[in-house]
C-alpha positions as CSV (number, residue, x, y, z in Angstrom):
1,M,-41.9,59.0,21.5
2,K,-44.5,56.3,20.2
3,N,-44.7,55.6,16.5
4,K,-46.8,52.6,15.6
5,R,-47.1,53.1,11.9
6,K,-44.5,52.8,9.6
7,S,-41.6,54.7,9.2
8,F,-41.5,56.9,5.9
9,P,-38.1,58.6,4.1
10,I,-37.4,61.8,5.4
11,S,-35.8,62.5,2.2
12,D,-39.0,62.1,0.5
13,F,-40.0,65.5,1.5
14,A,-39.5,69.0,3.4
15,M,-40.6,71.5,5.9
16,T,-40.8,75.0,4.3
17,L,-43.8,76.5,5.9
18,A,-46.2,78.4,3.3
19,L,-49.8,79.6,3.2
20,V,-52.5,77.4,1.2
21,A,-55.5,79.0,0.0
22,G,-58.6,77.4,-0.2
23,M,-59.9,76.9,-4.2
24,A,-62.1,74.3,-5.3
25,L,-61.5,70.8,-4.0
26,L,-63.9,69.2,-6.7
27,G,-65.2,70.2,-9.4
28,A,-68.2,67.7,-9.1
29,C,-68.9,69.0,-5.3
30,G,-72.8,70.2,-5.2
31,G,-73.4,69.4,-8.8
32,G,-76.5,68.3,-10.3
33,G,-78.8,69.0,-8.1
34,G,-79.5,65.7,-6.3
35,A,-77.0,64.4,-3.3
36,D,-73.4,63.8,-3.6
37,T,-72.7,60.1,-4.7
38,K,-68.6,60.4,-5.0
39,T,-66.7,58.5,-2.5
40,G,-63.5,60.0,-3.9
41,F,-61.7,62.2,-5.8
42,G,-63.0,62.0,-9.7
43,G,-65.9,59.3,-8.3
44,T,-65.4,55.4,-8.6
45,G,-64.8,54.8,-12.2
46,D,-62.3,57.3,-13.3
47,P,-59.4,56.1,-15.5
48,T,-55.9,56.4,-13.2
49,P,-52.9,57.9,-15.8
50,P,-49.6,57.3,-14.9
51,A,-48.5,59.3,-11.6
52,T,-46.0,61.7,-11.5
53,T,-43.9,62.6,-7.9
54,L,-45.6,65.7,-6.2
55,T,-44.5,67.6,-3.4
56,A,-46.8,70.2,-1.9
57,A,-46.4,72.8,0.6
58,G,-48.7,75.4,2.4
59,P,-51.7,74.9,4.8
60,L,-54.6,72.5,4.3
61,S,-57.5,74.0,2.4
62,A,-60.0,70.9,2.3
63,V,-60.6,68.5,5.0
64,G,-61.9,64.7,4.6
65,I,-59.6,64.3,1.7
66,A,-57.1,66.9,1.8
67,A,-56.1,69.8,-0.5
68,I,-53.6,72.6,-0.6
69,G,-54.2,74.7,-2.9
70,A,-56.3,73.6,-5.8
71,T,-54.6,70.4,-5.6
72,G,-56.7,67.7,-3.7
73,L,-54.9,64.8,-2.0
74,D,-56.2,61.9,-0.5
75,D,-54.4,61.8,2.8
76,R,-56.1,58.4,3.6
77,A,-53.2,56.2,3.9
78,S,-50.7,58.6,4.9
79,A,-47.8,58.7,7.5
80,I,-49.1,61.8,9.1
81,F,-46.4,63.2,11.7
82,I,-47.5,66.6,14.0
83,N,-45.1,68.3,15.3
84,T,-43.5,65.9,17.7
85,L,-45.7,62.4,17.0
86,A,-45.8,60.5,14.3
87,G,-48.2,58.1,13.6
88,Q,-51.1,60.7,13.8
89,S,-54.4,59.6,12.2
90,F,-56.2,61.7,9.0
91,N,-58.7,63.0,11.2
92,T,-56.0,64.7,13.3
93,L,-55.6,67.0,10.0
94,K,-57.3,70.4,10.7
95,L,-58.0,73.3,7.9
96,G,-55.0,76.0,8.0
97,M,-52.3,73.9,9.7
98,V,-49.1,74.1,7.8
99,A,-48.2,70.9,6.1
100,E,-45.8,69.8,3.7
101,V,-46.7,66.6,1.0
102,A,-44.9,63.8,-0.5
103,G,-46.9,62.0,-2.6
104,S,-48.1,61.4,-6.8
105,I,-50.0,62.8,-8.7
106,P,-51.6,61.7,-12.7
107,A,-49.4,63.0,-15.4
108,S,-51.9,64.2,-17.4
109,S,-53.5,65.9,-14.6
110,T,-55.7,69.1,-15.0
111,S,-54.7,72.1,-11.9
112,T,-57.8,70.0,-9.9
113,T,-57.0,66.4,-9.9
114,A,-56.4,64.7,-7.2
115,G,-53.5,63.4,-6.1
116,T,-52.6,60.8,-3.3
117,A,-50.4,61.7,-0.3
118,T,-47.8,59.0,0.9
119,N,-46.4,61.3,3.7
120,I,-46.7,64.0,5.6
121,I,-45.7,67.0,8.1
122,I,-47.5,69.4,9.9
123,E,-45.8,72.3,11.6
124,S,-47.6,74.9,13.4
125,A,-44.9,77.9,13.7
126,I,-45.3,78.6,17.3
127,V,-46.9,77.4,20.8
128,G,-46.5,79.6,23.8
129,P,-48.1,82.5,26.3
130,V,-49.3,85.7,24.5
131,S,-47.5,88.9,25.7
132,A,-49.5,91.7,24.0
133,V,-52.9,91.9,21.8
134,D,-53.3,94.7,19.0
135,I,-56.9,94.1,18.1
136,A,-56.6,97.4,16.3
137,N,-54.0,96.1,14.0
138,Q,-54.9,92.7,14.0
139,R,-51.9,91.2,15.7
140,I,-50.4,89.8,18.8
141,L,-47.4,88.7,20.2
142,V,-46.2,85.0,20.9
143,P,-42.4,86.0,21.7
144,P,-40.3,85.6,20.0
145,L,-42.4,85.9,17.0
146,T,-45.6,88.6,15.8
147,V,-48.5,87.3,14.4
148,H,-50.8,88.6,12.5
149,I,-54.2,87.7,12.0
150,D,-56.5,88.1,8.8
151,Q,-59.9,87.5,7.0
152,N,-58.8,83.7,6.5
153,T,-57.6,82.9,10.0
154,V,-59.2,79.9,11.4
155,F,-60.1,80.2,15.1
156,E,-60.0,77.2,17.9
157,G,-61.4,77.3,20.8
158,L,-61.4,81.5,20.7
159,S,-64.6,83.2,19.4
160,S,-62.7,86.3,18.6
161,L,-59.4,88.4,19.3
162,A,-60.9,90.4,21.7
163,N,-61.4,87.6,23.9
164,L,-57.8,86.8,24.1
165,N,-55.4,88.3,26.9
166,A,-51.8,88.7,27.9
167,G,-51.3,85.4,29.2
168,A,-53.1,83.2,27.4
169,R,-52.0,79.9,25.9
170,V,-51.6,80.2,21.8
171,E,-50.8,77.3,19.4
172,V,-49.8,79.2,16.0
173,Y,-50.1,77.8,12.1
174,G,-48.8,80.4,10.0
175,L,-46.2,81.6,7.2
176,P,-43.4,83.4,7.4
177,M,-43.6,86.5,6.1
178,P,-40.8,89.1,4.8
179,E,-40.1,90.5,8.2
180,S,-38.2,89.0,10.7
181,K,-40.0,86.9,13.1
182,T,-43.4,87.3,11.8
183,V,-46.1,85.0,10.4
184,L,-49.3,85.1,8.7
185,A,-51.7,83.1,10.8
186,T,-53.3,80.4,9.0
187,R,-54.8,78.8,12.1
188,L,-55.0,80.5,15.6
189,I,-55.8,78.1,18.6
190,S,-56.7,78.8,22.7
191,L,-54.8,75.9,24.5
192,P,-55.0,75.0,28.2
193,T,-52.8,77.5,30.4
194,V,-50.4,74.8,31.6
195,A,-47.8,75.7,34.3
196,G,-44.4,74.8,33.0
197,A,-45.5,73.9,29.7
198,P,-42.5,74.4,27.0
199,V,-42.6,77.0,24.0
200,E,-42.0,75.8,21.2
201,L,-40.7,77.2,18.2
202,V,-40.1,76.1,14.5
203,G,-37.2,77.3,11.9
204,T,-33.5,77.4,10.4
205,A,-30.7,75.9,12.5
206,T,-27.9,78.4,12.7
207,N,-24.8,79.3,14.5
208,V,-25.0,75.4,15.3
209,S,-22.2,73.9,17.8
210,A,-21.9,71.4,20.3
211,F,-23.7,72.4,22.7
212,Q,-26.3,75.6,21.1
213,F,-27.6,76.6,18.1
214,T,-30.0,79.3,17.0
215,V,-33.5,79.4,15.3
216,Q,-35.7,82.0,14.6
217,G,-33.1,84.6,16.4
218,V,-33.2,82.5,20.3
219,A,-30.2,81.2,21.5
220,V,-30.8,77.8,21.8
221,S,-29.1,75.4,24.7
222,T,-29.1,71.5,23.9
223,A,-26.5,71.1,26.9
224,N,-29.1,68.9,28.4
225,L,-30.2,67.0,25.3
226,F,-28.9,63.7,24.7
227,S,-31.1,62.5,21.7
228,V,-33.4,64.5,19.0
229,T,-36.7,63.0,17.5
230,T,-37.3,62.6,13.9
231,P,-40.5,61.6,11.9
232,S,-39.1,58.6,11.3
233,G,-38.3,57.4,14.9
234,V,-35.1,58.8,17.5
235,L,-31.8,59.4,17.4
236,Q,-29.3,59.6,20.2
237,G,-27.3,62.7,20.4
238,T,-27.0,66.2,18.8
239,S,-25.5,65.9,15.6
240,S,-28.4,65.5,13.0
241,I,-28.5,69.1,14.1
242,V,-27.0,70.7,10.8
243,E,-26.5,74.2,10.4
244,N,-29.6,75.9,7.1
245,T,-31.6,72.8,8.4
246,R,-34.9,73.1,9.9
247,V,-35.7,72.1,13.2
248,R,-38.2,72.2,16.2
249,A,-37.2,73.4,19.7
250,L,-39.2,72.8,23.0
251,G,-38.2,73.8,25.7
252,N,-37.9,76.7,28.7
253,Y,-37.9,80.2,27.0
254,S,-36.6,82.9,28.3
255,S,-38.4,86.1,26.8
256,S,-35.9,88.7,28.5
257,A,-33.0,86.7,27.5
258,N,-34.1,85.5,24.6
259,T,-32.9,82.3,25.0
260,M,-34.3,78.4,25.6
261,A,-33.0,75.5,27.3
262,A,-34.3,73.3,24.8
263,S,-36.0,69.6,26.5
264,Q,-36.9,68.5,23.1
265,V,-35.6,69.0,18.8
266,V,-37.2,67.9,16.6
267,T,-34.7,67.8,13.1
268,G,-35.3,65.4,9.8
269,I,-37.3,67.8,8.3
270,P,-35.1,69.7,5.5
271,V,-36.0,71.7,2.7
272,V,-36.6,69.5,-0.6
273,R,-38.0,70.6,-3.8
274,N,-36.7,68.3,-6.6
275,D,-36.2,68.8,-10.0
276,N,-38.8,66.8,-12.4
277,T,-40.8,66.8,-10.1
278,I,-44.5,69.1,-9.9
279,I,-44.8,71.4,-7.1
280,V,-47.5,73.1,-5.1
281,L,-47.0,75.7,-2.9
282,D,-49.2,78.5,-1.1
283,G,-47.1,80.8,0.3
284,V,-46.0,84.6,1.3
285,V,-43.8,86.3,-1.8
286,Q,-40.2,86.6,0.6
287,S,-38.5,88.6,-2.2
288,V,-38.6,89.3,-6.5
289,G,-35.9,89.2,-9.0
290,T,-35.7,89.9,-12.9
291,N,-37.4,87.6,-15.9
292,G,-40.9,87.0,-14.0
293,R,-38.9,85.3,-11.0
294,F,-39.7,85.6,-7.0
295,R,-39.1,83.5,-3.8
296,L,-42.0,81.6,-2.6
297,S,-41.3,79.3,0.3
298,D,-37.7,79.2,-0.4
299,T,-38.3,77.9,-3.6
300,D,-37.4,80.1,-6.4
301,V,-40.1,80.5,-9.0
302,E,-40.6,81.7,-12.8
303,T,-43.7,82.7,-14.1
304,T,-45.2,84.8,-17.1
305,T,-44.3,88.9,-16.5
306,A,-48.0,89.3,-16.5
307,N,-48.0,87.1,-13.4
308,A,-45.0,88.4,-11.6
309,A,-46.4,91.8,-11.7
310,N,-48.5,90.1,-8.8
311,A,-46.2,88.9,-7.3
312,T,-45.3,91.6,-5.2
313,I,-43.3,90.9,-1.6
314,G,-45.7,90.3,1.2
315,A,-47.9,88.8,-1.8
316,R,-49.7,85.4,-1.1
317,I,-49.7,83.5,-3.4
318,Q,-50.3,79.9,-5.6
319,V,-48.7,78.3,-8.0
320,K,-47.8,75.0,-9.9
321,G,-45.6,73.7,-12.3
322,Q,-42.7,71.5,-12.3
323,K,-39.5,72.2,-11.4
324,T,-36.5,72.3,-13.6
325,A,-32.6,73.2,-13.3
326,G,-33.5,74.4,-10.2
327,V,-36.4,76.6,-10.7
328,L,-40.1,76.2,-10.5
329,V,-42.2,77.0,-13.8
330,A,-45.6,78.0,-12.7
331,S,-47.7,77.0,-15.4
332,D,-50.6,77.6,-12.4
333,F,-50.6,81.1,-10.9
334,R,-53.3,83.2,-8.3
335,R,-52.7,85.9,-5.8
336,I,-55.0,86.2,-3.1
337,N,-55.6,89.8,-2.7
338,V,-56.0,91.6,0.7
339,G,-59.5,91.5,2.1
340,E,-60.2,88.3,-0.3
341,R,-61.9,85.0,1.4
342,I,-60.8,81.5,0.2
343,Q,-62.9,79.0,0.0
344,Y,-62.4,75.8,2.7
345,V,-63.6,72.4,2.1
346,V,-64.3,70.5,5.2
347,Q,-66.0,66.5,4.5
348,G,-67.0,64.0,7.0
349,D,-70.2,63.0,9.1
350,I,-71.8,65.9,11.0
351,A,-71.7,65.6,15.1
352,N,-72.2,68.1,18.2
353,F,-75.4,69.1,16.1
354,V,-77.2,72.2,18.2
355,S,-78.7,73.2,15.1
356,S,-77.7,74.6,11.4
357,A,-75.9,77.5,12.7
358,N,-74.1,74.8,15.2
359,F,-72.8,71.6,14.7
360,T,-69.5,69.8,13.6
361,V,-67.5,68.1,10.8
362,R,-64.1,66.5,11.2
363,G,-63.9,68.9,14.0
364,E,-64.7,72.1,12.7
365,T,-67.8,74.2,14.0
366,I,-69.7,74.9,11.3
367,N,-72.7,77.4,11.2
368,A,-74.4,76.8,7.8
369,S,-78.0,79.2,8.9
370,A,-77.4,81.0,5.4
371,A,-75.9,78.2,3.2
372,T,-77.2,76.5,0.0
373,F,-78.1,72.6,0.5
374,V,-77.8,70.5,-2.5
375,G,-79.2,66.8,-2.4
376,G,-81.3,68.0,1.0
377,S,-82.4,70.7,3.3
378,A,-81.2,72.2,6.6
379,A,-83.8,69.1,8.0
380,N,-81.2,66.6,7.2
381,L,-78.9,68.1,9.2
382,V,-78.4,65.5,12.0
383,N,-75.5,63.3,13.7
384,G,-74.1,60.9,11.8
385,R,-75.0,62.7,8.2
386,A,-72.2,62.6,5.6
387,V,-72.1,66.4,4.4
388,R,-69.0,67.7,2.1
389,I,-69.7,71.6,3.2
390,K,-68.2,74.4,1.2
391,A,-67.3,77.8,3.5
392,Q,-65.3,80.8,3.9
393,V,-64.2,82.5,7.6
394,N,-65.8,85.5,9.3
395,A,-63.8,87.1,12.4
396,G,-62.6,83.6,12.8
397,R,-65.2,80.9,12.9
398,L,-66.5,78.6,9.3
399,E,-70.0,79.8,7.9
400,A,-70.8,77.4,5.2
401,T,-71.5,78.2,1.5
402,E,-72.9,75.2,0.3
403,V,-73.6,71.9,2.3
404,S,-73.7,68.6,-0.6
405,F,-75.2,65.7,1.2
406,V,-72.9,62.9,0.2
407,V,-74.4,59.3,-0.4
408,S,-71.6,56.4,-0.4
């Protein structure tokens, strides 16, 4: 594995997969009736209060400048690791990719104040062949996982679920649901069929022994493995595969035997939620306790009684707060209701322009035929023009609700 960028310390951040919905990225986005002249979060003249440590986990709700929940994250100077590859460009980040971000945020920030990301790990939940498609229940089987599709799942290379057939190879970004080996897809990518391509799984390593461990219920053999990959480099041997730590396993998977012969394992992505730091999470509630507490993204969260009543098992929740004595005390709380369409934000230059209903920004295909335009009109949609798109998903595709023309 080549890593041309600066290594980053693994202890700074973790790898919990959680679900992040799109809330407003920038309060000034689309305001004033003219072109948007801001070149960053809050513009060029904003004061910079002292920063405090931030950990944010979940699917990206904005790209161009990344966001998780309502918290914007300037990702342009980040060290980025995606699945097995370090040194990735911020331009490779896509909506719905599940991220674990370490960085900082101004200490006096509001819920929408931008932070600065220093390290980002992106991990998809599974890569592999589809064994069954259940259109009626909006789910697919990618052994060993069941993948649920909802109204906010972004499709890539796929026009509809009906066009996905058994045997097709896919990559799924998503969040663990309370049911074992079940994820809620945030991004579903159709991949080319490649003979002998490995299956890839992310999860917690258990039953670790000298030559085997279990992940997502699959017995993974490491007998032919002589090194492991980490975000900061390759380690000889397999001693870094430790019980109850997160790993990514790649190899030849036997569905009938539910075993994998590993060709590569990624370690060094432990779950870390430190006290006295700001934590932003968007995920699916795993369990519910008492006194306003619930479990989200492998983190204990405490909130008001009224909010806790909405934190039912299986509900998608966004929280932000400070962790104290092992518990995240949520100052911000939001539930994403069943059927609710979240807002995504994409910022960048227009490319591949065909019409207002078909162009791309940062690799995302956009339909802006019914959008409101700020600082211009549909006639100004040309290749190379910088725009900020607010969009929602309709049947897997991004439909713009607002297009703002950005003046640098």
